[in-house]
C-alpha positions as CSV (number, residue, x, y, z in Angstrom):
1,M,0.0,0.0,0.0
2,V,1.3,3.4,-0.9
3,L,0.7,6.1,1.7
4,E,-1.7,8.9,0.7
5,N,0.3,11.7,-1.0
6,G,-2.4,14.4,-0.9
7,P,-2.7,17.2,1.6
8,E,-4.2,14.9,4.3
9,R,-1.3,12.6,5.0
10,T,-1.8,9.4,6.9
11,P,-0.4,9.4,10.5
12,V,2.9,7.7,11.0
13,V,4.2,6.2,14.3
14,V,8.0,6.6,14.7
15,T,9.5,4.4,17.4
16,G,12.8,5.6,18.9
17,G,11.9,9.1,17.7
18,S,14.1,10.7,20.4
19,G,17.2,9.1,19.0
20,F,19.8,10.3,16.5
21,I,18.1,8.9,13.4
22,G,14.6,9.2,14.9
23,R,14.7,13.0,15.4
24,A,15.9,13.4,11.8
25,A,13.2,11.0,10.6
26,V,10.5,13.0,12.4
27,R,11.7,16.2,10.8
28,E,11.7,14.6,7.4
29,L,8.2,13.3,7.8
30,R,6.8,16.5,9.2
31,D,8.4,18.4,6.3
32,R,6.5,16.0,4.0
33,G,3.2,16.8,5.8
34,Y,2.7,13.6,7.8
35,P,1.2,13.8,11.3
36,V,3.7,11.9,13.5
37,T,3.4,10.0,16.8
38,V,6.8,9.7,18.5
39,V,7.1,6.8,21.0
40,D,10.3,6.5,23.0
41,R,11.4,5.9,26.6
42,V,13.3,9.2,26.3
43,P,10.9,12.1,26.4
44,Y,10.5,14.0,23.1
45,V,10.1,17.7,23.6
46,T,8.4,19.7,20.9
47,E,6.0,22.5,20.3
48,D,4.9,21.1,16.9
49,E,1.2,20.4,17.1
50,G,1.6,17.8,14.4
51,V,3.7,15.6,16.7
52,R,2.0,13.5,19.3
53,V,4.3,12.1,22.0
54,V,4.0,8.8,23.9
55,T,6.7,8.3,26.5
56,G,7.2,4.7,27.7
57,N,9.0,1.4,27.2
58,L,8.0,-0.5,24.0
59,R,8.3,-3.8,25.9
60,D,5.1,-2.8,27.6
61,A,1.9,-3.5,25.7
62,E,0.2,-0.4,27.1
63,T,2.9,1.8,25.5
64,R,2.6,0.1,22.1
65,E,-1.2,0.4,22.3
66,A,-1.1,4.1,23.2
67,A,1.1,4.8,20.2
68,V,-0.6,2.8,17.5
69,T,-4.1,4.1,17.4
70,A,-6.9,3.6,15.0
71,G,-6.2,5.5,11.7
72,T,-2.4,5.0,11.9
73,G,-1.2,4.5,8.3
74,A,2.4,3.3,9.0
75,I,5.0,2.4,11.6
76,V,8.6,3.3,11.2
77,H,10.4,1.1,13.7
78,L,13.8,2.5,14.7
79,A,13.9,1.6,18.4
80,A,16.3,-1.3,19.1
81,L,19.2,-2.4,21.1
82,T,21.9,-1.6,18.5
83,S,25.2,-2.2,20.3
84,V,26.9,-5.3,18.9
85,L,29.1,-5.6,22.1
86,K,26.1,-5.3,24.4
87,S,24.2,-7.9,22.3
88,V,27.0,-10.4,23.0
89,E,26.8,-9.6,26.7
90,L,23.0,-9.5,26.9
91,P,21.6,-11.8,24.3
92,D,18.3,-12.3,26.2
93,D,17.7,-8.5,26.5
94,T,18.6,-8.1,22.8
95,F,16.1,-10.7,21.8
96,T,13.3,-9.0,23.8
97,E,14.2,-5.4,22.7
98,N,14.5,-6.4,19.0
99,V,12.5,-9.4,18.2
100,A,9.7,-9.5,20.8
101,V,9.0,-5.8,20.5
102,T,9.0,-5.9,16.7
103,H,6.6,-8.9,16.8
104,G,4.3,-7.0,19.2
105,L,4.2,-4.0,16.9
106,L,3.5,-6.2,13.9
107,E,0.6,-7.9,15.7
108,L,-0.8,-4.5,16.8
109,A,-0.5,-3.3,13.2
110,R,-2.4,-6.3,11.9
111,E,-5.1,-5.9,14.5
112,R,-5.5,-2.2,13.9
113,G,-5.3,-2.2,10.1
114,V,-1.9,-0.5,9.8
115,Q,-0.9,-1.2,6.3
116,T,2.8,-0.2,6.1
117,F,5.7,-1.1,8.4
118,V,9.3,0.0,7.8
119,L,12.1,-1.5,9.9
120,A,15.6,-0.2,10.6
121,S,17.8,-3.2,9.8
122,T,21.5,-3.6,9.2
123,N,24.0,-5.3,6.9
124,A,25.2,-7.2,9.9
125,V,22.5,-9.7,9.0
126,I,24.9,-10.8,6.2
127,G,27.9,-11.4,8.5
128,D,31.5,-11.1,7.4
129,V,32.0,-11.5,3.6
130,G,35.6,-10.2,3.7
131,T,36.2,-7.6,1.0
132,S,33.3,-8.8,-1.2
133,T,30.5,-6.5,-2.1
134,I,27.3,-6.9,-0.1
135,T,24.1,-7.1,-2.2
136,V,20.6,-7.4,-1.0
137,D,20.3,-11.0,-2.2
138,L,23.1,-12.5,-0.2
139,P,22.1,-15.2,2.3
140,T,21.9,-14.1,6.0
141,R,24.7,-15.4,8.2
142,P,24.8,-13.1,11.2
143,L,27.7,-13.5,13.6
144,T,26.3,-11.8,16.7
145,P,23.0,-11.7,18.6
146,Y,22.4,-8.2,17.3
147,G,22.7,-9.3,13.6
148,A,20.7,-12.5,14.4
149,T,17.8,-10.5,15.9
150,K,17.6,-8.1,13.0
151,A,17.6,-11.1,10.6
152,A,14.7,-12.6,12.7
153,C,12.9,-9.2,12.4
154,E,13.3,-9.2,8.7
155,M,11.7,-12.7,8.5
156,L,8.8,-11.6,10.7
157,L,8.2,-8.7,8.3
158,S,8.3,-11.1,5.3
159,G,5.8,-13.4,7.1
160,Y,3.3,-10.6,7.9
161,S,3.5,-9.3,4.3
162,G,2.9,-12.7,2.9
163,A,0.1,-13.8,5.3
164,Y,-1.7,-10.5,5.8
165,G,-0.9,-8.4,2.8
166,M,1.0,-5.7,4.8
167,T,3.6,-3.6,3.0
168,T,6.8,-4.3,5.0
169,C,10.2,-3.0,4.1
170,A,13.5,-3.6,5.9
171,L,16.1,-1.0,5.3
172,R,19.6,-2.2,5.9
173,F,21.6,0.9,7.0
174,T,25.4,1.1,6.8
175,N,27.3,3.4,9.2
176,V,25.0,6.5,9.7
177,Y,26.6,9.8,10.7
178,G,25.7,13.5,10.7
179,P,24.4,16.3,13.0
180,G,22.7,15.1,16.1
181,M,25.2,12.4,17.2
182,S,27.0,14.2,20.0
183,H,26.0,11.4,22.4
184,K,27.4,8.6,20.2
185,D,30.7,6.9,20.7
186,S,31.2,5.8,17.1
187,F,34.2,6.8,15.0
188,V,32.9,10.0,13.4
189,P,31.9,11.7,16.7
190,R,35.2,10.5,18.3
191,M,37.1,12.2,15.4
192,M,34.9,15.4,15.8
193,R,35.5,15.6,19.5
194,A,39.3,15.0,19.0
195,A,39.4,17.8,16.4
196,M,37.6,20.1,18.8
197,A,40.1,19.4,21.6
198,G,43.3,19.3,19.4
199,E,43.8,15.7,20.3
200,G,44.3,12.5,18.2
201,V,42.4,9.3,17.6
202,R,43.1,5.6,17.9
203,V,42.8,3.5,14.8
204,Y,42.5,-0.3,14.9
205,G,45.2,-2.1,13.0
206,T,46.5,-0.5,9.8
207,G,43.5,1.6,9.2
208,E,43.1,0.2,5.8
209,Q,39.8,-1.5,6.6
210,R,37.0,0.0,4.6
211,R,33.6,1.3,5.7
212,D,30.5,2.8,4.0
213,L,29.4,6.0,5.7
214,V,25.9,7.3,4.9
215,H,24.6,10.7,6.0
216,V,21.6,10.8,8.2
217,D,19.8,13.1,5.7
218,D,20.1,10.4,3.0
219,V,18.9,7.8,5.5
220,V,15.7,9.6,6.5
221,R,15.0,10.4,2.9
222,A,15.2,6.6,2.2
223,I,12.8,6.0,5.1
224,A,10.2,8.4,3.6
225,L,10.7,6.9,0.1
226,A,10.2,3.4,1.5
227,L,7.0,4.5,3.2
228,E,5.7,6.0,-0.1
229,S,7.0,3.3,-2.5
230,G,4.6,0.5,-1.6
231,Y,7.6,-1.9,-1.8
232,S,7.8,-5.0,0.4
233,G,11.2,-6.5,0.8
234,R,14.7,-5.4,1.7
235,A,16.8,-2.4,0.6
236,I,20.3,-1.4,1.4
237,V,20.7,2.3,2.4
238,G,24.3,3.4,2.2
239,A,26.7,5.7,0.4
240,G,27.6,3.0,-2.1
241,H,31.2,4.1,-1.8
242,S,33.6,2.7,0.8
243,V,36.6,4.5,2.2
244,S,39.4,3.3,4.4
245,V,39.5,4.5,8.1
246,L,42.7,6.4,7.2
247,E,40.8,8.2,4.4
248,M,38.1,9.1,6.8
249,V,40.7,10.6,9.2
250,Q,42.2,12.6,6.3
251,T,38.8,13.9,5.2
252,V,38.1,15.1,8.7
253,R,41.5,16.8,8.7
254,D,40.6,18.6,5.4
255,V,37.1,19.6,6.8
256,T,38.2,20.8,10.2
257,G,41.8,22.0,9.7
258,A,42.8,19.9,12.7
259,E,46.0,17.8,12.8
260,L,44.2,14.8,14.2
261,P,47.3,12.5,14.8
262,V,46.7,8.8,14.6
263,E,47.7,6.1,17.1
264,H,47.5,2.6,15.8
265,V,46.3,0.0,18.3
266,A,45.5,-3.7,18.0
267,A,42.2,-4.5,16.3
268,P,39.6,-6.3,18.5
269,K,38.4,-9.8,17.6
270,G,35.8,-9.6,14.9
271,E,36.9,-6.4,13.3
272,M,35.7,-6.7,9.7
273,P,38.2,-6.0,6.9
274,A,35.6,-4.2,4.8
275,V,32.0,-3.1,4.5
276,V,31.3,-2.6,0.8
277,V,27.7,-2.4,-0.3
278,D,25.9,-2.2,-3.6
279,V,23.0,0.3,-3.3
280,S,21.9,0.2,-7.0
281,A,18.9,-2.1,-6.4
282,S,17.5,0.4,-3.9
283,A,17.0,2.9,-6.8
284,Q,14.6,0.4,-8.4
285,T,12.8,-0.8,-5.3
286,I,12.3,2.3,-3.2
287,G,13.7,5.1,-5.5
288,F,16.7,5.8,-3.2
289,A,20.1,7.0,-4.4
290,P,22.6,8.6,-2.0
291,A,23.1,12.3,-2.6
292,I,25.6,13.6,0.1
293,S,29.3,13.1,-0.4
294,L,31.5,12.2,2.6
295,A,33.3,15.6,2.6
296,D,30.0,17.5,2.5
297,G,28.5,15.3,5.1
298,L,31.4,15.6,7.5
299,A,31.3,19.4,7.1
300,T,27.7,19.3,8.4
301,A,28.8,17.2,11.4
302,W,31.7,19.6,12.1
303,K,29.3,22.6,12.0
304,Y,27.0,20.8,14.4
305,F,29.8,20.0,16.9
306,A,31.3,23.5,16.6
307,E,27.9,25.1,17.4
308,L,27.5,22.8,20.4
309,D,30.9,23.9,21.6
310,L,29.9,27.5,21.3
311,K,26.7,27.0,23.3
312,A,28.7,25.2,26.0
313,T,31.2,28.0,26.3
314,P,30.1,30.5,29.0
């Protein structure tokens, strides 16, 4: 089912709407005219009358039922336990947060006639393919509880689409970065904080391992496109262009003017040699093609961190 594109848009529930991607997704959907319900355990503060807020834990049926009301047209499910390391330490919690909550939302969608369900998934469902290119058709062979739970969620979406005619789309994100990630501890914000402080960064191994970094604005555009496409299945959302960790560092140097010295440290077990994705099929399925270059995207992240620093300075 394609969501209504006229002036009266169908309401959309965004789980995890207080998070990094969630806040950007809410802005994108509001810009497109959708009424939005944000559901998150972290309070979402807004003066926008087009945003309804439900604060609570999605493990609780009451929270899910308060969010997904009659007339809801779609659910964008971004809330999850996303830490790979934490998933290894807490596999039971990871299953509950990711699989059980997703199933609960799908059941509620079925019961209340919600026709469209978009899931934030990951290329970690594929596992380690070395330096080979990841395509949407590769078999799933996850290597961690996190990857396994996301693969299970994708299968649930497929089952609900097949049995009940729901439009279900799993978007496999690569490394998402951009403004709004000051609370994150991934490599891009670590580089930004180091550049602000005139410090260096630690790089695992040689730094030749390759990663695909996709800007959050591209990601939320893909979410909106998936909602409006009527496509059921899987789609990779990435830059479609991988760079080495050392190339990332050099691009941040170019953008910030910081020296950003590198200290090489031993790589942890499981560090993948490359994440190389093919996003070409996403253009056919949901109409997505990445638009923001790494240098331009990192410039937006640098501006965001610099403005935060100015606000923090008395």
